[in-house]
C-alpha positions in Angstrom: 21.9 5.2 12.2 20.4 2.5 13.7 17.5 1.7 16.3 19.4 4.6 18.0 18.2 6.9 15.4 15.8 8.2 17.5 18.2 11.0 18.9 18.0 12.7 15.2 14.7 12.7 15.2 12.8 15.6 13.7 9.3 16.0 15.9 8.4 14.5 19.5 7.7 11.5 19.5 4.1 12.3 21.1 3.4 14.3 18.1 5.1 11.8 15.8 2.3 9.1 16.9 -0.4 11.6 16.1 0.4 12.6 12.8 0.8 8.8 11.8 -2.5 8.0 13.3 -4.0 10.9 10.8 -2.4 9.4 8.1 -3.5 5.7 8.8 -7.5 7.2 9.1 -6.9 9.3 6.0 -4.6 6.4 3.9 -6.9 6.0 0.8 -6.8 5.4 -2.6 -4.9 2.0 -2.6 -1.1 2.3 -2.8 -0.6 5.3 -5.3 -3.0 7.5 -3.0 -1.3 6.4 0.1 2.1 7.1 -1.2 1.1 10.8 -2.6 -0.2 11.1 1.2 2.8 9.9 3.1 5.5 12.1 0.5 2.9 15.1 1.2 3.3 14.4 5.0 6.9 13.2 5.0 8.7 15.7 2.8 6.7 18.4 2.0 4.7 19.3 5.2 6.8 18.0 8.1 9.8 17.5 6.5 10.9 14.2 8.3 13.1 13.5 5.3 14.6 14.8 2.4 13.1 13.8 -1.5 16.3 11.6 -2.2 15.6 10.0 1.1 12.1 9.0 0.1 12.6 8.1 -3.2 15.3 5.4 -1.9 12.9 3.9 0.7 10.3 3.6 -2.1 12.5 1.9 -4.3 13.5 -0.3 -1.7 10.1 -1.2 -0.9 8.7 -1.4 -4.1 11.2 -4.8 -4.5 9.9 -6.3 -1.1 7.2 -8.5 -1.1 3.8 -7.3 0.3 1.9 -4.3 0.5 5.1 -1.6 -0.3 2.9 1.9 0.9 3.1 -0.2 4.7 6.3 -0.9 4.3 7.1 2.5 3.2 5.3 3.5 6.5 7.7 1.8 8.4 10.8 2.7 7.0 10.0 6.3 7.4 9.1 5.8 11.1 12.6 3.7 11.6 14.5 6.8 9.6 13.0 9.0 11.8 12.9 7.5 15.1 14.3 4.0 14.8 12.7 0.8 15.8 9.7 2.4 17.9 9.1 4.6 14.9 9.1 2.0 12.7 6.6 -0.2 14.5 4.6 3.0 15.5 4.1 3.7 11.8 3.8 0.2 10.3 0.9 -0.4 12.6 -0.7 2.8 12.9 -1.0 2.6 8.9 -3.1 -0.2 9.4 -4.8 -0.8 12.2 -7.8 2.2 11.4 -8.0 0.2 8.0 -8.0 -3.3 10.0 -11.1 -2.2 12.1 -13.3 -0.6 9.1 -12.6 -3.8 7.3 -13.3 -6.2 10.1 -16.8 -4.0 10.8 -17.5 -4.2 6.7 -17.0 -8.0 6.4 -19.3 -8.4 9.7 -21.9 -6.0 8.4 -21.7 -8.2 4.8 -21.8 -11.6 6.7 -24.5 -10.5 8.5 -26.8 -8.5 5.9 -24.8 -9.2 2.6 -25.2 -5.1 2.3 -22.7 -3.0 2.2 -24.6 0.3 -0.2 -24.1 2.7 2.5 -20.2 2.3 2.2 -20.3 3.7 -1.4 -22.3 6.5 -0.6 -19.9 7.5 2.2 -16.9 7.4 0.2 -17.9 8.5 -3.6 -16.6 12.0 -2.8 -13.0 10.6 -1.1 -12.1 8.9 -4.3 -12.4 12.5 -6.2 -10.2 13.9 -3.3 -7.7 10.9 -3.6 -7.4 11.6 -7.3 -6.4 14.6 -7.1 -3.8 13.8 -4.4 -2.3 11.3 -6.2 -2.2 13.4 -9.4 -0.2 15.8 -7.1 2.3 13.7 -5.8 3.0 12.3 -9.2 3.6 15.7 -10.6 6.3 16.4 -7.9 7.8 12.9 -8.0 8.1 13.1 -11.9 9.5 16.6 -11.8 12.2 15.3 -9.4 13.0 11.9 -10.8 12.5 12.4 -14.7 15.7 14.7 -15.0 17.2 12.8 -18.1 15.6 11.8 -21.2 16.6 8.5 -19.8 14.8 8.8 -17.0 11.6 9.9 -19.2 11.8 6.8 -21.6 12.0 4.5 -18.4 8.9 5.6 -16.6 6.9 6.2 -20.3 8.5 1.9 -20.7 7.3 1.0 -17.1 3.8 2.4 -18.0 2.8 0.8 -21.1 4.6 -2.6 -19.4 2.0 -2.4 -17.2 -0.9 -0.9 -18.7 -1.1 -2.1 -22.0 0.8 -5.5 -21.8 0.0 -6.7 -18.6 3.8 -7.4 -17.6 4.3 -8.6 -14.0 5.2 -5.8 -11.7 8.3 -7.5 -10.4 9.8 -8.1 -13.9 9.1 -4.5 -14.7 10.9 -3.5 -11.5 13.5 -5.6 -11.3 14.5 -5.2 -15.3 15.1 -1.2 -14.3 17.1 -1.9 -11.5 19.3 -4.4 -13.9 18.9 -1.7 -16.5 20.8 1.0 -14.4 23.2 -1.3 -12.2 24.6 -2.3 -16.2 24.2 1.5 -18.1 25.1 3.5 -14.5 27.1 5.8 -16.2 23.7 6.9 -17.8 22.3 8.4 -14.3 24.3 11.3 -12.7 25.0 11.0 -9.2 22.4 13.3 -7.2 22.9 15.6 -4.4 21.6 14.4 -1.3 18.7 16.3 0.4 18.5 14.2 3.5 17.1 15.6 6.7 18.6 13.1 8.6 22.6 11.6 8.4 22.5 8.4 6.8 22.2 4.8 8.7 24.9 2.4 9.2 24.1 -1.5 9.9 25.0 -2.1 13.7 25.6 -5.7 15.4 25.9 -7.2 11.7 25.1 -11.2 11.7 24.3 -11.2 15.1 21.5 -8.5 14.8 20.2 -10.1 11.9 20.1 -13.1 13.5 18.1 -11.3 16.4 15.7 -9.9 14.0 14.9 -13.3 12.2 14.2 -15.4 15.1 12.1 -12.6 16.9 10.3 -12.2 14.2 9.4 -15.8 13.0 8.4 -16.6 16.6 6.1 -13.4 16.5 4.9 -14.6 13.2 4.0 -18.1 13.9 2.9 -18.1 17.7 -0.8 -16.8 17.4 -1.7 -19.0 14.6 -0.1 -21.9 17.0 -2.3 -20.5 19.7 -5.3 -20.7 17.9 -4.5 -24.1 16.9 -3.6 -25.4 20.6 -6.7 -23.8 21.7 -9.2 -24.4 19.1 -7.9 -27.6 17.4 -5.4 -27.4 14.7 -8.2 -29.0 12.5 -9.9 -25.8 13.0 -10.0 -23.3 9.8 -7.7 -21.0 11.8 -4.8 -22.9 11.1 -4.7 -23.8 7.5 -5.8 -20.1 6.5 -2.9 -18.5 8.8 -0.5 -21.2 7.2 -2.4 -19.9 3.5 -1.9 -16.4 4.0 1.7 -16.6 5.5 2.4 -17.9 2.4 0.8 -15.1 0.4 3.1 -13.1 2.5 6.3 -13.8 1.4 5.1 -13.9 -2.5 2.9 -10.8 -3.2 5.5 -8.8 -5.1 3.7 -6.1 -6.8 0.9 -5.7 -3.9 -2.9 -7.2 -3.2 -3.6 -7.1 -7.2 -0.5 -9.6 -8.0 -2.2 -12.5 -5.5 -6.0 -11.5 -5.9 -6.9 -14.4 -8.6 -4.9 -17.0 -6.8 -6.4 -16.4 -3.1 -10.2 -15.9 -5.1 -10.0 -19.3 -6.5 -8.1 -21.1 -3.4 -10.6 -19.4 -1.2 -13.6 -20.5 -3.2 -12.6 -24.1 -5.1 -10.1 -25.4 -2.7 -11.1 -24.3 0.9 -14.6 -23.2 0.7 -14.0 -20.0 2.5 -15.9 -17.8 0.1 -18.7 -18.1 -2.2 -18.3 -17.0 -5.7 -18.4 -13.1 -6.0 -17.8 -12.2 -2.7 -14.0 -11.7 -3.4 -15.0 -8.5 -5.8 -17.2 -7.1 -3.5 -14.4 -7.6 -0.2 -11.9 -5.7 -3.1 -14.4 -3.0 -3.6 -14.7 -2.5 0.3 -11.0 -2.6 0.7 -10.8 0.0 -2.2 -13.2 2.4 -0.6 -11.6 2.3 2.6 -8.4 3.4 4.7 -5.3 1.2 4.5 -3.2 -0.7 2.4 -5.5 -2.9 0.0 -4.0 -6.7 1.0 -6.6 -5.7 3.7 -8.4 -7.4 1.1 -7.3 -10.8 2.8 -8.7 -9.8 6.4 -12.1 -9.9 4.7 -11.7 -13.4 3.5 -10.0 -14.4 7.0 -13.5 -12.6 8.6 -15.5 -14.6 6.8 -13.7 -18.1 6.8 -13.8 -17.7 10.5 -17.4 -16.4 10.6 -18.7 -19.2 8.4 -16.8 -22.2 10.7 -16.6 -20.7 14.3 -14.9 -23.8 15.9 -16.8 -23.6 18.9 -16.8 -19.7 18.9 -19.8 -17.2 18.4 -19.7 -16.4 14.4 -19.1 -12.9 15.3 -16.2 -13.7 17.6 -14.7 -16.5 14.7 -14.8 -13.9 12.1 -12.4 -11.5 14.3 -10.4 -14.0 15.5 -10.0 -15.1 11.5 -9.5 -11.2 10.5 -7.0 -10.6 13.2 -5.0 -14.3 12.3 -4.9 -13.2 8.5 -4.1 -9.8 9.1 -1.2 -10.4 11.6 0.8 -13.5 9.3 0.3 -10.9 6.5 2.3 -7.7 7.8 4.4 -8.8 10.4 7.0 -10.0 7.7 6.9 -6.4 6.8 8.7 -5.0 9.7 11.2 -7.9 9.4 12.1 -7.2 5.8 12.6 -3.2 6.8 14.3 -3.7 10.2 16.2 -6.5 8.4 17.6 -4.3 5.0 16.9 -0.8 5.7 20.2 -0.4 7.3 21.9 -1.8 4.6 20.3 0.2 2.1 20.6 3.3 3.8 24.6 2.7 3.4 24.5 1.3 0.4 23.4 4.7 -1.0 27.0 5.8 -2.0 27.6 2.4 -4.0 28.0 4.2 -7.6 26.1 1.1 -9.7 23.6 0.4 -6.7 22.7 4.2 -6.6 22.6 3.8 -10.8 20.2 0.8 -10.1 17.7 2.8 -7.6 17.7 6.0 -9.7 16.4 3.8 -12.7 13.7 2.1 -10.3 12.6 5.7 -9.4 11.6 6.3 -13.3 10.0 3.0 -13.2 7.9 3.7 -10.4 6.9 6.9 -11.7 5.5 5.0 -14.6 4.2 2.3 -11.9 2.3 5.3 -10.0 0.6 6.6 -13.2 -0.2 3.2 -14.1 -2.1 2.9 -10.5 -3.7 6.7 -11.1 -5.0 5.8 -14.7 -6.4 2.6 -13.3 -7.9 4.5 -10.3 -9.4 7.4 -12.3 -11.3 4.8 -14.8 -12.3 3.3 -11.7 -13.7 6.1 -10.2 -14.9 8.4 -13.1 -16.9 5.3 -15.1 -19.6 2.7 -14.0 -18.4 0.1 -16.4 -14.8 -0.7 -17.7 -13.8 -3.3 -20.1 -10.8 -4.3 -21.8 -9.4 -2.9 -25.2 -7.9 -5.5 -27.2 -5.2 -3.9 -29.6 -3.0 -6.6 -31.0 -1.3 -8.0 -28.5 -2.0 -5.2 -26.3 -4.6 -5.5 -23.9 -5.8 -2.7 -21.6 -8.1 -1.4 -19.2 -10.6 0.6 -21.0 -14.1 2.6 -19.8 -17.3 2.6 -21.5 -17.4 6.0 -22.2 -21.6 6.2 -22.0 -21.1 4.9 -18.3 -19.5 8.4 -17.5 -20.6 9.7 -14.3 -21.1 13.7 -14.4 -21.4 13.7 -10.7 -18.6 11.9 -9.8 -16.5 14.4 -12.8 -18.2 17.0 -11.1 -16.4 16.1 -7.6 -13.3 15.7 -9.4 -13.3 19.0 -10.6 -13.5 20.0 -7.3 -11.2 18.3 -5.8 -8.7 19.5 -8.3 -9.7 23.2 -7.9 -8.8 23.0 -4.0 -5.5 21.1 -4.3 -4.2 22.6 -7.3 -6.1 26.5 -7.4 -6.4 26.8 -3.7 -3.6 24.8 -2.6 -6.0 23.3 0.0 -4.6 21.4 2.9 -5.4 17.6 2.8 -7.6 17.6 5.8 -9.9 19.9 4.2 -10.0 18.8 0.8 -11.3 15.0 2.1 -13.6 16.6 4.3 -15.1 19.1 1.7 -15.2 16.1 -1.0 -16.8 13.9 1.7 -19.6 15.7 2.6 -20.2 17.1 -0.9 -20.4 13.1 -1.9 -22.8 12.5 0.8 -24.9 15.4 -0.4 -25.0 14.3 -3.8 -25.8 10.7 -2.7 -28.9 12.5 -1.1 -30.0 14.3 -3.6 -29.3 11.8 -6.5 
């Protein structure tokens, strides 16, 4: 299957577009919540792809720089509708969050007040936590079928949670382990809803993609420089964020500290503490967490608009940042996914990816714990235990209303088997009511 995959697509393209528009609007909760949402829609509900193919795609995306959830959306779209499906899924996964973060960044720059956002999304956090746990249990039940897989998941979780081992080290170590001891991972039967893909075009295809996406990547920054001046804020902003796009292994958290330092101390785009405010906004709105970089771009453009109005400068800054951050993600998928699909039959590669699958369970568990702690407690600190440092809540700051909403969400998801949209809707309304009453 290559770009011609649309012929075997299990769903009309119009319906496919509408589903991804819904996913983009509902993609709360950072990578854990977004992966859970896509698993529920693509595997369980719509059956676009099988479990094995979903995990294979996720494993590949975990190895790439950039937001793994957006790349997974692009991969799933490519599998089901070829190039146009990948573009639609990847763009719609980001677009709603971009508009939301832009609006919030403008409100923040103009009024420095985002308290209404906390009220609006208070109940959604509880719903996302329940959805994340549901997906974690499903993936674990299918991926952890041997003692060695359970061990890898546990080691990955402890490495991330207790010892802050860099994410790329965890994933690459698991891949190397699986490759070396391939015999420890029995071959899995495929459950693919689609036939395997095979790359077509070879080197010529790869070169065409690289040239096309390189031009697309650079064009808006060069145009902004030509019109507004290469000494305007928009050119260094685009160049800096382009660099971040190719080194963000492990998602947004891997580079946030560095971006905050450079944006505040070197470039003067943000004031101290504003990166944390942007992160809080990105965590409570749909879309990839790395959209916090769009918040940075918006504030930079707002404060140094190069002759534009502050609002126009903020819009341009946010657009350029988002563009150079996500355009490379499409290249990685369209360039590598066809080969990854064909290589699924390679014994050692399959074992390496099986090991990554097990490690990814630990990764999602770590994200779930992090999300739960921050959703349920007002204050979160660090517990030091020998050489281990781990996120630890201040137990006296437990938010009983948040806990009650979480119980409600778990009852809806696990007890009543309520649909995704209904769970999010009920929890959002309940959260708003709590905020009004309290």
